[in-house]
C-alpha positions as CSV (number, residue, x, y, z in Angstrom):
1,M,98.6,112.6,101.5
2,R,98.8,115.6,99.3
3,T,99.6,117.9,102.2
4,Y,102.3,115.4,103.4
5,S,104.0,115.7,100.0
6,V,104.0,119.5,100.1
7,A,105.3,119.5,103.6
8,R,108.1,117.1,102.6
9,R,109.0,119.3,99.6
10,V,109.0,122.4,101.8
11,G,111.4,120.6,104.2
12,I,113.7,119.8,101.4
13,L,113.7,123.4,100.1
14,L,114.3,124.8,103.6
15,Q,117.2,122.5,104.1
16,E,118.7,123.3,100.7
17,R,118.6,127.0,101.5
18,Q,119.6,126.5,105.1
19,L,116.5,128.4,106.3
20,T,114.5,128.0,109.5
21,L,110.7,128.1,109.9
22,A,108.4,129.1,112.7
23,V,104.6,129.2,112.9
24,A,101.9,131.1,114.7
25,E,98.5,129.5,114.6
26,S,95.0,130.5,115.6
27,C,92.3,128.7,113.6
28,T,94.5,125.8,112.7
29,G,95.3,125.1,116.4
30,G,98.6,123.4,115.9
31,L,97.7,121.4,112.8
32,L,100.2,123.3,110.7
33,A,103.0,122.5,113.1
34,A,101.8,118.9,113.2
35,Q,102.0,118.6,109.4
36,I,105.5,120.1,109.4
37,T,106.7,117.8,112.1
38,N,105.2,114.7,110.4
39,I,108.3,114.9,108.2
40,S,111.3,113.0,109.5
41,G,114.2,115.3,110.0
42,S,112.1,118.4,110.4
43,S,114.1,119.4,113.4
44,A,116.8,120.6,110.9
45,Y,114.6,123.5,109.9
46,F,111.5,123.8,112.1
47,I,112.1,125.9,115.2
48,G,108.7,125.7,116.7
49,G,105.4,127.4,116.9
50,V,102.8,129.3,119.0
51,V,99.1,128.4,119.1
52,A,97.7,131.8,119.9
53,Y,94.0,131.0,120.1
54,S,93.1,133.9,122.4
55,N,93.7,137.6,121.7
56,S,95.7,137.9,124.9
57,V,98.2,135.3,123.7
58,K,98.4,137.1,120.3
59,Q,99.2,140.3,122.2
60,R,101.4,139.0,125.1
61,V,103.4,136.4,123.3
62,L,103.4,137.4,119.7
63,G,103.3,141.1,120.2
64,V,100.2,141.8,118.1
65,P,99.3,145.4,118.8
66,T,96.1,146.0,120.7
67,G,95.2,148.7,118.2
68,T,95.5,146.1,115.4
69,L,93.0,143.8,117.1
70,Q,90.6,146.6,118.0
71,R,90.7,148.2,114.6
72,Y,90.8,145.1,112.3
73,G,90.0,142.2,114.5
74,A,91.8,138.9,115.1
75,V,90.6,137.6,111.8
76,S,92.3,140.0,109.4
77,C,95.4,140.4,107.2
78,E,96.8,142.9,109.7
79,A,96.6,140.4,112.6
80,A,98.0,137.6,110.5
81,I,101.0,139.7,109.5
82,A,101.6,140.8,113.0
83,M,101.4,137.1,114.2
84,A,103.9,136.0,111.6
85,R,106.2,138.9,112.3
86,G,106.0,138.1,116.1
87,A,106.7,134.3,115.6
88,R,109.7,135.1,113.4
89,R,111.1,137.5,116.0
90,L,110.2,135.4,119.1
91,L,111.6,132.2,117.7
92,R,114.4,133.8,115.7
93,A,113.4,132.0,112.5
94,D,114.2,133.0,109.0
95,L,110.6,132.5,107.9
96,A,107.3,132.4,109.7
97,L,103.8,131.4,108.7
98,S,100.6,132.4,110.5
99,T,97.0,131.4,110.3
100,T,93.9,133.1,111.7
101,G,90.3,132.7,110.7
102,I,86.9,131.3,111.4
103,A,86.9,127.5,111.0
104,G,83.3,127.1,112.0
105,P,80.6,126.0,112.3
106,T,80.0,129.0,114.6
107,G,81.7,132.3,115.0
108,G,81.0,133.9,111.7
109,T,79.4,137.2,111.1
110,P,77.9,138.8,108.0
111,E,81.2,140.6,107.4
112,K,83.4,137.7,108.4
113,T,81.8,134.5,107.4
114,V,82.7,130.9,108.5
115,G,85.5,129.7,106.3
116,L,87.3,133.1,106.1
117,V,91.0,132.5,106.8
118,Y,94.1,134.8,106.5
119,I,97.5,133.3,106.1
120,A,100.7,135.4,106.4
121,L,104.3,134.8,105.5
122,A,107.1,136.8,107.1
123,S,110.7,136.9,105.9
124,A,113.7,139.2,105.8
125,H,112.1,140.6,102.7
126,G,108.9,141.7,104.4
127,E,105.5,140.3,105.1
128,Q,102.6,139.2,102.9
129,C,99.1,138.0,103.5
130,R,96.6,136.1,101.5
131,E,92.8,135.7,102.1
132,F,91.0,132.4,101.6
133,R,87.3,131.6,101.8
134,W,86.6,127.9,102.4
135,S,83.2,126.3,102.3
136,G,83.9,123.0,104.2
137,D,83.2,121.9,107.7
138,R,85.5,122.8,110.6
139,R,87.9,119.9,109.9
140,R,88.1,120.6,106.2
141,N,88.5,124.4,106.6
142,R,91.5,123.8,108.9
143,E,93.0,121.2,106.6
144,Q,92.6,123.4,103.5
145,S,94.3,126.3,105.5
146,V,97.3,124.2,106.4
147,H,97.6,122.9,102.8
148,A,97.4,126.5,101.4
149,A,100.0,127.8,103.9
150,L,102.5,125.0,102.9
151,D,101.7,125.3,99.2
152,W,102.3,129.1,99.4
153,L,105.6,128.5,101.3
154,Q,106.7,126.0,98.6
155,G,106.0,128.5,95.9
156,Y,107.8,131.2,97.8
157,L,110.9,129.0,98.2
158,T,111.0,128.0,94.5
159,S,110.5,131.6,93.3
160,G,113.4,134.1,92.9
161,V,112.6,135.7,96.3
162,G,112.7,132.4,98.1
163,Q,116.2,131.7,96.7
164,L,117.8,135.0,97.8
165,P,120.2,134.8,100.7
166,E,118.1,135.8,103.7
167,K,119.6,133.6,106.5
168,R,119.5,135.3,109.8
169,T,122.9,136.1,111.2
């Protein structure tokens, strides 16, 4: 219910500012888009999303550079930023969120453990990335990632930056 409330508030803020949103998801596998579209009327601001689970989709569809994936890996701030930038460009949205990480229970390494997630936000003002380290099971790690992405977007939209005119022309 908490995530629904945040998604609802994000929708109101996007509509008030006449901004559009796109998403690029890896570890959340469409859950972020699902939470956004749980809100009635979300078609007024939500353009769509790409579930880029494989590196080839990250590269071919979102334009994530091969060098980024080779140097930093798919689970990195650099990849998350490139995914958000790619979704924003591809779907012609004002804002884009991306998620990439290791939901678990397998797939972790000593350097990149299960629960490591990067979330990026791209706008006309640039791109930012945040790192999260969850300790739940696969379902919980994905849910926490979605909530964190929406909560961050809500904060962005209520900050001074989120209120600047940045509508795509």
